BAKOL-53459 format. One record per residue (C-alpha): x, y, z. Coordinates in Angstrom, 1 decimal, always signed. Layout:
# residues N
+--------+--------+--------+
:   east :  north :     up :
+--------+--------+--------+
:      X :      Y :      Z :
...
+--------+--------+--------+
END
This chain:
# residues 445
+--------+--------+--------+
:   east :  north :     up :
+--------+--------+--------+
:  +31.8 :   -2.8 :  +10.5 :
:  +33.4 :   -4.0 :   +7.3 :
:  +36.5 :   -1.6 :   +6.7 :
:  +39.0 :   -3.8 :   +4.8 :
:  +39.2 :   -6.4 :   +2.0 :
:  +42.2 :   -8.6 :   +1.1 :
:  +42.1 :  -10.3 :   -2.1 :
:  +44.4 :  -13.3 :   -2.8 :
:  +45.0 :  -15.0 :   -6.2 :
:  +45.8 :  -18.6 :   -5.5 :
:  +47.4 :  -19.9 :   -8.5 :
:  +49.5 :  -23.0 :   -8.9 :
:  +52.4 :  -20.9 :  -10.1 :
:  +51.3 :  -17.3 :   -8.9 :
:  +50.4 :  -16.0 :   -5.6 :
:  +49.1 :  -12.5 :   -5.8 :
:  +47.3 :  -10.1 :   -3.1 :
:  +45.9 :   -6.7 :   -2.8 :
:  +44.4 :   -4.5 :   +0.0 :
:  +41.3 :   -2.4 :   -0.3 :
:  +40.4 :   +0.1 :   +2.4 :
:  +37.1 :   +1.9 :   +3.0 :
:  +37.3 :   +5.8 :   +3.3 :
:  +34.0 :   +7.6 :   +3.7 :
:  +31.9 :   +4.9 :   +2.0 :
:  +34.2 :   +4.4 :   -0.9 :
:  +36.6 :   +1.5 :   -1.7 :
:  +40.3 :   +2.4 :   -2.7 :
:  +43.6 :   +0.5 :   -3.0 :
:  +46.3 :   +0.7 :   -0.3 :
:  +49.8 :   -0.2 :   +0.0 :
:  +49.9 :   -4.0 :   +1.2 :
:  +52.1 :   -4.7 :   +4.3 :
:  +55.3 :   -6.2 :   +4.0 :
:  +55.3 :  -10.1 :   +4.0 :
:  +58.5 :  -12.3 :   +4.6 :
:  +59.1 :  -15.1 :   +2.0 :
:  +56.2 :  -17.3 :   +1.4 :
:  +57.7 :  -20.2 :   +0.1 :
:  +56.0 :  -23.7 :   +0.2 :
:  +55.5 :  -26.9 :   -1.8 :
:  +52.0 :  -26.0 :   -2.9 :
:  +50.0 :  -22.9 :   -3.5 :
:  +47.8 :  -23.8 :   -0.5 :
:  +50.7 :  -24.0 :   +1.7 :
:  +51.9 :  -20.6 :   +0.5 :
:  +48.4 :  -19.2 :   +1.2 :
:  +48.7 :  -20.5 :   +4.8 :
:  +52.1 :  -18.7 :   +5.1 :
:  +50.6 :  -15.5 :   +3.9 :
:  +47.7 :  -15.7 :   +6.2 :
:  +49.9 :  -16.6 :   +9.0 :
:  +51.5 :  -13.2 :   +8.8 :
:  +47.9 :  -11.4 :   +9.0 :
:  +46.6 :  -10.7 :  +12.5 :
:  +42.9 :  -11.8 :  +12.6 :
:  +40.6 :   -8.6 :  +13.0 :
:  +37.0 :   -8.0 :  +12.7 :
:  +35.8 :   -5.8 :   +9.9 :
:  +37.9 :   -7.6 :   +7.2 :
:  +36.8 :   -9.7 :   +4.3 :
:  +39.2 :  -12.2 :   +2.7 :
:  +38.3 :  -13.1 :   -1.0 :
:  +40.3 :  -15.9 :   -2.7 :
:  +40.3 :  -16.0 :   -6.6 :
:  +41.0 :  -19.2 :   -8.3 :
:  +42.5 :  -19.4 :  -11.8 :
:  +40.8 :  -20.9 :  -14.7 :
:  +42.4 :  -24.1 :  -14.7 :
:  +41.5 :  -24.8 :  -11.0 :
:  +37.7 :  -25.0 :  -11.7 :
:  +35.2 :  -26.1 :  -14.3 :
:  +32.6 :  -24.1 :  -16.1 :
:  +29.3 :  -25.3 :  -18.2 :
:  +27.0 :  -23.0 :  -20.0 :
:  +23.6 :  -24.6 :  -20.2 :
:  +20.8 :  -23.1 :  -22.5 :
:  +17.0 :  -23.5 :  -21.7 :
:  +14.3 :  -22.5 :  -24.0 :
:  +10.9 :  -21.8 :  -22.8 :
:  +11.8 :  -21.5 :  -19.0 :
:  +12.2 :  -18.6 :  -16.8 :
:  +15.4 :  -17.9 :  -15.1 :
:  +14.0 :  -19.4 :  -11.8 :
:  +12.9 :  -22.4 :  -13.5 :
:  +16.0 :  -23.0 :  -15.3 :
:  +18.1 :  -22.6 :  -12.0 :
:  +15.7 :  -24.9 :  -10.2 :
:  +16.2 :  -27.4 :  -13.0 :
:  +20.0 :  -27.2 :  -12.8 :
:  +20.2 :  -27.7 :   -9.2 :
:  +17.8 :  -30.5 :   -9.3 :
:  +19.8 :  -32.4 :  -11.8 :
:  +23.1 :  -31.1 :  -11.0 :
:  +24.8 :  -34.5 :  -11.0 :
:  +24.0 :  -34.9 :  -14.7 :
:  +25.8 :  -31.6 :  -15.5 :
:  +29.2 :  -32.1 :  -13.9 :
:  +31.6 :  -34.8 :  -15.0 :
:  +32.8 :  -35.5 :  -11.5 :
:  +31.1 :  -37.3 :   -8.7 :
:  +28.9 :  -34.9 :   -6.9 :
:  +30.3 :  -35.9 :   -3.5 :
:  +33.8 :  -34.7 :   -4.8 :
:  +32.9 :  -31.2 :   -5.9 :
:  +31.5 :  -27.8 :   -4.6 :
:  +29.3 :  -26.1 :   -7.1 :
:  +27.2 :  -23.0 :   -7.8 :
:  +25.4 :  -21.6 :  -10.7 :
:  +23.8 :  -18.4 :  -12.0 :
:  +21.0 :  -17.9 :  -14.4 :
:  +21.0 :  -15.1 :  -17.0 :
:  +19.2 :  -14.2 :  -20.3 :
:  +20.9 :  -13.9 :  -23.6 :
:  +19.2 :  -13.3 :  -27.0 :
:  +15.8 :  -14.1 :  -25.4 :
:  +16.7 :  -17.4 :  -24.0 :
:  +17.4 :  -18.5 :  -20.2 :
:  +20.8 :  -19.7 :  -19.6 :
:  +22.3 :  -21.3 :  -16.6 :
:  +26.2 :  -20.8 :  -16.0 :
:  +27.3 :  -23.7 :  -13.8 :
:  +30.9 :  -23.6 :  -12.0 :
:  +32.3 :  -26.2 :   -9.8 :
:  +35.5 :  -27.2 :   -8.2 :
:  +37.2 :  -30.2 :   -6.5 :
:  +36.3 :  -30.6 :   -3.1 :
:  +39.9 :  -31.5 :   -2.1 :
:  +41.3 :  -28.1 :   -3.2 :
:  +38.4 :  -26.0 :   -1.6 :
:  +38.8 :  -28.1 :   +1.7 :
:  +42.5 :  -27.5 :   +1.9 :
:  +41.9 :  -23.9 :   +1.5 :
:  +39.4 :  -23.9 :   +4.5 :
:  +41.8 :  -25.6 :   +6.5 :
:  +44.6 :  -23.1 :   +6.1 :
:  +42.1 :  -20.3 :   +6.6 :
:  +40.6 :  -21.9 :   +9.9 :
:  +44.3 :  -22.7 :  +11.2 :
:  +45.3 :  -19.2 :  +10.8 :
:  +42.5 :  -17.9 :  +12.8 :
:  +40.8 :  -16.2 :   +9.6 :
:  +37.6 :  -18.4 :   +9.5 :
:  +35.1 :  -15.5 :  +10.3 :
:  +36.8 :  -13.2 :   +7.7 :
:  +36.6 :  -15.6 :   +4.7 :
:  +34.1 :  -14.1 :   +2.3 :
:  +34.2 :  -16.3 :   -0.6 :
:  +36.3 :  -18.4 :   -2.9 :
:  +35.4 :  -17.5 :   -6.4 :
:  +36.7 :  -17.6 :  -10.1 :
:  +39.3 :  -14.7 :  -10.6 :
:  +37.5 :  -13.7 :  -13.8 :
:  +34.4 :  -12.8 :  -11.7 :
:  +36.5 :  -10.2 :   -9.8 :
:  +37.7 :   -8.6 :  -13.0 :
:  +34.0 :   -8.4 :  -14.1 :
:  +33.2 :   -6.8 :  -10.7 :
:  +36.2 :   -4.4 :  -11.0 :
:  +35.3 :   -3.6 :  -14.8 :
:  +31.5 :   -2.7 :  -13.7 :
:  +32.8 :   -0.1 :  -11.4 :
:  +34.2 :   +1.9 :  -14.2 :
:  +32.3 :   +4.9 :  -15.5 :
:  +33.3 :   +4.5 :  -19.3 :
:  +32.5 :   +1.0 :  -20.0 :
:  +29.6 :   -0.3 :  -22.1 :
:  +28.4 :   -3.9 :  -21.9 :
:  +28.4 :   -6.5 :  -23.2 :
:  +32.2 :   -6.4 :  -23.6 :
:  +35.2 :   -8.7 :  -23.5 :
:  +38.5 :   -8.5 :  -21.4 :
:  +41.7 :  -10.6 :  -21.4 :
:  +44.2 :  -11.5 :  -18.4 :
:  +46.9 :  -14.1 :  -17.8 :
:  +46.4 :  -16.6 :  -15.2 :
:  +49.0 :  -19.1 :  -14.4 :
:  +50.7 :  -18.7 :  -17.8 :
:  +47.3 :  -19.0 :  -19.6 :
:  +45.6 :  -16.2 :  -21.6 :
:  +42.0 :  -16.2 :  -20.3 :
:  +39.1 :  -14.3 :  -22.2 :
:  +36.3 :  -13.1 :  -19.8 :
:  +32.8 :  -12.3 :  -21.3 :
:  +31.0 :   -9.6 :  -19.6 :
:  +27.3 :   -9.7 :  -20.5 :
:  +24.8 :   -6.9 :  -20.0 :
:  +24.1 :   -7.8 :  -16.5 :
:  +26.5 :  -10.5 :  -15.2 :
:  +29.6 :  -12.2 :  -15.9 :
:  +28.8 :  -15.0 :  -18.6 :
:  +32.0 :  -17.1 :  -18.0 :
:  +35.6 :  -17.1 :  -19.5 :
:  +37.7 :  -19.3 :  -22.1 :
:  +41.3 :  -19.9 :  -22.4 :
:  +42.9 :  -18.5 :  -25.4 :
:  +45.6 :  -20.2 :  -27.2 :
:  +49.1 :  -18.5 :  -26.6 :
:  +49.3 :  -17.2 :  -30.1 :
:  +45.8 :  -15.6 :  -30.1 :
:  +44.9 :  -17.1 :  -33.5 :
:  +41.6 :  -18.5 :  -34.2 :
:  +39.6 :  -15.7 :  -32.5 :
:  +37.8 :  -15.0 :  -35.6 :
:  +35.9 :  -18.1 :  -35.6 :
:  +35.5 :  -18.1 :  -31.9 :
:  +33.9 :  -14.6 :  -31.1 :
:  +31.1 :  -15.0 :  -33.3 :
:  +30.1 :  -18.1 :  -31.4 :
:  +30.0 :  -15.8 :  -28.2 :
:  +27.9 :  -13.3 :  -29.9 :
:  +30.8 :  -10.7 :  -30.6 :
:  +32.2 :   -9.4 :  -33.8 :
:  +35.8 :   -8.7 :  -34.2 :
:  +36.4 :   -5.1 :  -34.8 :
:  +33.2 :   -4.1 :  -33.3 :
:  +33.7 :   -5.3 :  -29.8 :
:  +34.9 :   -3.2 :  -26.8 :
:  +37.8 :   -5.1 :  -25.4 :
:  +40.2 :   -4.6 :  -22.2 :
:  +43.3 :   -6.0 :  -21.2 :
:  +44.2 :   -6.6 :  -17.5 :
:  +48.1 :   -6.3 :  -17.0 :
:  +50.5 :   -7.0 :  -19.9 :
:  +50.6 :   -9.8 :  -22.2 :
:  +53.8 :  -11.0 :  -23.8 :
:  +54.3 :  -10.1 :  -27.4 :
:  +53.0 :  -12.4 :  -29.7 :
:  +50.1 :  -13.5 :  -27.4 :
:  +47.8 :  -10.6 :  -28.0 :
:  +45.1 :  -11.4 :  -30.4 :
:  +45.1 :   -9.2 :  -33.5 :
:  +41.1 :   -9.1 :  -33.9 :
:  +40.6 :   -7.2 :  -30.8 :
:  +41.4 :   -3.5 :  -30.2 :
:  +42.2 :   -3.7 :  -26.4 :
:  +42.1 :   -0.8 :  -23.9 :
:  +43.6 :   -0.4 :  -20.4 :
:  +40.9 :   -0.8 :  -17.8 :
:  +42.8 :   +1.3 :  -15.3 :
:  +43.0 :   +4.5 :  -17.7 :
:  +40.0 :   +4.0 :  -20.0 :
:  +37.3 :   +2.7 :  -17.7 :
:  +37.7 :   +5.0 :  -14.7 :
:  +38.9 :   +2.4 :  -12.0 :
:  +42.1 :   +4.1 :  -11.4 :
:  +41.5 :   +4.7 :   -7.8 :
:  +42.1 :   +0.9 :   -7.4 :
:  +45.4 :   +1.3 :   -9.3 :
:  +46.7 :   +4.7 :   -7.9 :
:  +49.5 :   +2.6 :   -5.9 :
:  +50.4 :   +0.1 :   -8.3 :
:  +49.6 :   -1.5 :  -11.4 :
:  +46.6 :   -4.1 :  -11.7 :
:  +47.5 :   -7.7 :  -10.5 :
:  +45.0 :  -10.7 :  -10.1 :
:  +45.1 :  -10.1 :   -6.2 :
:  +43.3 :   -6.7 :   -7.0 :
:  +40.5 :   -9.0 :   -9.1 :
:  +40.1 :  -11.0 :   -6.0 :
:  +39.6 :   -8.3 :   -3.7 :
:  +36.9 :   -6.7 :   -5.9 :
:  +34.9 :   -9.9 :   -5.1 :
:  +34.5 :   -8.4 :   -1.6 :
:  +32.9 :   -5.1 :   -2.9 :
:  +29.9 :   -7.2 :   -4.2 :
:  +27.0 :   -7.9 :   -1.8 :
:  +26.5 :  -11.2 :   -3.7 :
:  +29.2 :  -12.5 :   -6.0 :
:  +27.6 :  -14.7 :   -8.7 :
:  +29.7 :  -17.7 :   -7.6 :
:  +31.1 :  -18.9 :   -4.3 :
:  +32.4 :  -22.5 :   -3.8 :
:  +31.2 :  -23.7 :   -0.4 :
:  +29.4 :  -26.6 :   +1.0 :
:  +25.9 :  -25.3 :   +1.3 :
:  +23.7 :  -23.4 :   -1.3 :
:  +23.8 :  -19.8 :   -0.7 :
:  +21.1 :  -17.3 :   -0.4 :
:  +21.1 :  -13.7 :   -1.4 :
:  +21.0 :  -10.9 :   +1.3 :
:  +17.6 :   -9.8 :   +2.2 :
:  +17.8 :   -6.5 :   +0.8 :
:  +18.7 :   -8.0 :   -2.7 :
:  +15.7 :  -10.4 :   -2.4 :
:  +13.2 :   -7.6 :   -1.8 :
:  +11.5 :   -6.2 :   -5.0 :
:  +10.2 :   -2.4 :   -5.0 :
:   +6.5 :   -3.4 :   -4.0 :
:   +8.0 :   -5.3 :   -1.0 :
:  +10.1 :   -2.3 :   -0.1 :
:   +7.2 :   -0.1 :   -0.2 :
:   +5.1 :   -2.5 :   +1.9 :
:   +8.0 :   -2.8 :   +4.3 :
:   +8.3 :   +1.0 :   +4.6 :
:   +4.6 :   +1.2 :   +5.3 :
:   +4.9 :   -1.3 :   +7.9 :
:   +7.9 :   +0.4 :   +9.3 :
:   +6.0 :   +3.6 :   +9.3 :
:   +2.8 :   +1.9 :  +11.1 :
:   +5.2 :   +0.3 :  +13.6 :
:   +6.9 :   +3.6 :  +14.2 :
:   +3.7 :   +5.3 :  +14.9 :
:   +2.3 :   +2.7 :  +16.9 :
:   +5.4 :   +2.4 :  +18.8 :
:   +5.3 :   +6.2 :  +19.5 :
:   +1.7 :   +6.1 :  +20.6 :
:   +2.4 :   +3.0 :  +22.7 :
:   +5.3 :   +4.8 :  +24.4 :
:   +3.3 :   +7.7 :  +25.2 :
:   +0.4 :   +5.4 :  +26.4 :
:   +3.2 :   +3.6 :  +28.6 :
:   +4.1 :   +7.1 :  +30.2 :
:   +0.6 :   +7.7 :  +31.0 :
:   +0.1 :   +4.3 :  +32.5 :
:   +3.1 :   +4.6 :  +34.5 :
:   +2.0 :   +8.1 :  +35.8 :
:   -1.5 :   +6.7 :  +36.6 :
:   -0.1 :   +3.8 :  +38.5 :
:   +2.3 :   +6.1 :  +40.5 :
:   -0.6 :   +8.5 :  +41.2 :
:   -2.8 :   +5.7 :  +42.2 :
:   +0.0 :   +4.4 :  +44.7 :
:   +0.4 :   +7.9 :  +46.1 :
:   -3.4 :   +8.4 :  +46.6 :
:   -3.6 :   +5.0 :  +48.2 :
:   -0.7 :   +6.0 :  +50.6 :
:   -2.4 :   +9.3 :  +51.4 :
:   -5.8 :   +7.3 :  +52.0 :
:   -4.0 :   +5.1 :  +54.6 :
:   -2.5 :   +8.0 :  +56.3 :
:   -5.9 :   +9.9 :  +56.2 :
:   -8.0 :   +7.0 :  +57.6 :
:   -7.4 :   +7.8 :  +61.3 :
:   -8.3 :  +11.5 :  +60.6 :
:  -11.3 :  +10.2 :  +58.6 :
:  -12.6 :   +8.2 :  +61.7 :
:  -12.1 :  +11.3 :  +63.9 :
:  -13.9 :  +13.6 :  +61.5 :
:  -16.7 :  +11.2 :  +61.4 :
:  -17.0 :  +11.2 :  +65.2 :
:  -16.7 :  +14.9 :  +65.2 :
:  -19.6 :  +15.4 :  +62.6 :
:  -21.6 :  +12.9 :  +64.9 :
:  -21.0 :  +15.1 :  +68.0 :
:  -21.9 :  +18.4 :  +66.0 :
:  -25.0 :  +16.6 :  +65.0 :
:  -25.9 :  +15.8 :  +68.6 :
:  -25.0 :  +19.4 :  +69.6 :
:  -27.5 :  +20.6 :  +67.0 :
:  -30.0 :  +18.4 :  +68.2 :
:  -29.6 :  +19.7 :  +71.7 :
:  -29.6 :  +23.2 :  +70.5 :
:  -32.7 :  +22.6 :  +68.3 :
:  -34.5 :  +21.0 :  +71.5 :
:  -33.5 :  +23.9 :  +73.5 :
:  -34.8 :  +26.5 :  +71.0 :
:  -37.7 :  +25.0 :  +69.4 :
:  -39.5 :  +23.2 :  +72.5 :
:  -40.7 :  +24.7 :  +75.9 :
:  -39.2 :  +23.3 :  +79.0 :
:  -40.5 :  +20.1 :  +80.5 :
:  -41.4 :  +21.8 :  +83.7 :
:  -43.7 :  +24.3 :  +81.7 :
:  -45.4 :  +21.5 :  +79.8 :
:  -46.1 :  +19.4 :  +83.0 :
:  -47.3 :  +22.7 :  +84.6 :
:  -49.7 :  +23.5 :  +82.0 :
:  -50.9 :  +19.9 :  +81.8 :
:  -51.5 :  +19.8 :  +85.5 :
:  -53.4 :  +23.1 :  +85.6 :
:  -55.6 :  +22.3 :  +82.6 :
:  -56.6 :  +18.9 :  +83.6 :
:  -60.0 :  +18.4 :  +85.2 :
:  -60.3 :  +17.4 :  +88.7 :
:  -62.4 :  +14.3 :  +88.0 :
:  -59.6 :  +13.1 :  +85.8 :
:  -55.9 :  +11.9 :  +86.5 :
:  -53.1 :  +11.1 :  +84.3 :
:  -51.6 :   +7.5 :  +84.8 :
:  -48.4 :   +8.0 :  +82.5 :
:  -47.2 :  +10.2 :  +79.7 :
:  -44.3 :  +10.3 :  +77.1 :
:  -42.8 :  +13.3 :  +75.5 :
:  -40.9 :  +12.7 :  +72.1 :
:  -40.1 :  +14.5 :  +69.0 :
:  -42.4 :  +17.6 :  +70.4 :
:  -45.2 :  +15.3 :  +70.9 :
:  -46.8 :  +14.5 :  +74.2 :
:  -48.7 :  +11.2 :  +74.5 :
:  -50.9 :  +11.1 :  +77.8 :
:  -52.8 :   +8.1 :  +79.1 :
:  -55.7 :   +9.5 :  +81.4 :
:  -58.5 :   +7.9 :  +83.4 :
:  -61.6 :   +9.4 :  +84.9 :
:  -63.8 :  +12.1 :  +84.0 :
:  -65.0 :  +12.5 :  +80.4 :
:  -62.6 :  +12.0 :  +77.5 :
:  -64.4 :  +14.8 :  +75.7 :
:  -64.3 :  +17.2 :  +78.5 :
:  -60.7 :  +16.6 :  +79.2 :
:  -59.6 :  +17.1 :  +75.6 :
:  -61.7 :  +20.3 :  +75.4 :
:  -59.9 :  +21.7 :  +78.6 :
:  -56.4 :  +20.9 :  +77.2 :
:  -57.4 :  +22.5 :  +73.7 :
:  -57.8 :  +25.6 :  +75.5 :
:  -54.2 :  +25.8 :  +76.4 :
:  -52.0 :  +27.7 :  +74.0 :
:  -49.1 :  +25.4 :  +74.6 :
:  -50.7 :  +22.6 :  +72.7 :
:  -51.2 :  +23.0 :  +68.9 :
:  -53.4 :  +20.0 :  +68.5 :
:  -55.4 :  +17.6 :  +70.6 :
:  -56.5 :  +14.4 :  +69.5 :
:  -57.3 :  +10.9 :  +70.6 :
:  -54.4 :   +8.3 :  +70.1 :
:  -56.6 :   +5.2 :  +70.9 :
:  -60.2 :   +4.3 :  +71.5 :
:  -62.0 :   +5.5 :  +74.5 :
:  -62.7 :   +2.5 :  +77.0 :
:  -64.3 :   +2.1 :  +80.4 :
:  -63.3 :   -0.1 :  +83.6 :
:  -65.4 :   -2.1 :  +85.8 :
:  -66.4 :   +1.1 :  +87.9 :
:  -67.6 :   +2.7 :  +84.5 :
:  -64.5 :   +5.2 :  +84.5 :
:  -63.3 :   +6.2 :  +81.1 :
:  -59.6 :   +5.2 :  +79.7 :
:  -58.2 :   +7.1 :  +76.9 :
:  -54.8 :   +8.1 :  +75.4 :
:  -54.5 :  +11.5 :  +74.0 :
:  -51.9 :  +13.0 :  +71.6 :
:  -50.8 :  +16.6 :  +72.4 :
:  -48.4 :  +18.4 :  +69.8 :
:  -46.6 :  +20.9 :  +71.8 :
:  -46.3 :  +24.5 :  +70.3 :
:  -42.7 :  +25.5 :  +69.3 :
:  -41.0 :  +27.8 :  +71.8 :
:  -41.6 :  +31.5 :  +70.7 :
:  -37.9 :  +32.4 :  +70.9 :
:  -37.2 :  +29.9 :  +68.0 :
:  -38.9 :  +32.1 :  +65.4 :
:  -40.5 :  +28.9 :  +63.8 :
:  -44.2 :  +28.6 :  +62.9 :
+--------+--------+--------+
END
């Protein structure tokens, strides 16, 4: 999590630095740690000496501000084009807008609107200078902490916009490497800067070309300029006291390092010199409609996710119960087989009890059959099943024999089960079906 910003102004003659600390989601300036002598032949070597004394850590941003004499600015005006079209046109034809070979520079551009026309502010710096800064940062182990290398005036613009009593557009002045630099702060963005002559003369003609009128323009002065340098046309205010940014200057006066540190408080500074084109963070590229759609989608995902979570819980419970049921079925299978055998035995027992209760004894049936059968007829064989007696007899008259059997109270019905035939001696052969009356003890009719 971001907790510290280190701002470094890298001038040819000056090297200023400042530290910002996040406290309760608010940035405030803190006392910089002690650094030993940072002598060196060049400003980049002094930068390496400074970074070498800082221990690399996560949650830190390092922002480097460049003076006006170490980068170039061009303000291009486009009539009839939208801001996106103007920016795209500049990026496609950037080689015609810089005075150095394209392979020797790093560039960035920013579109803005002024007086109803689209403008594109192009900033570019020599590749050799930026690469040497990258080398020092990587050598000292701070490569992941490097946030941006940008114009110092842009940091002053961001710092000024954090004030509470500033109306835009306005101007500000600051001294960079012995030069007085005039920053133009548009209504919504930084619109570049210009070097002012040491005597401050000529602003009466210069300001109207920028769209400002002397005496009617709010202007601020960062730091203190030498006598005779201040332009007489402007009434200058101190931003540390008049614009409400005193929290950044509580432990010391403003310096160029503080403007560089202010770059780190912006989610997307207007300019940063790097090899690849930059992209705005996603939260800055989403408009209100997309935000509403995203919120609706997030709500839908949340609701669906909640329901899916509950569904998964039910599914896990179902599978767990299913596994438990299968285990119980496996354990119950032997008992079920025994239960089926027991039920079969019980059915057989019931059949036997029914047979005993509902049917007369075989001896009683045979006795009654023998007594009622005429003497001239005899029984060849018989079957007794399901309370039905089938008798095959021979001799005598089938009609007489059946009449004799019908007189027995033991038989409910007596009927032929097959046609009556005769053998060679003329004796009748017949099969009779006799239904045995249920036993009186059963109580059934």
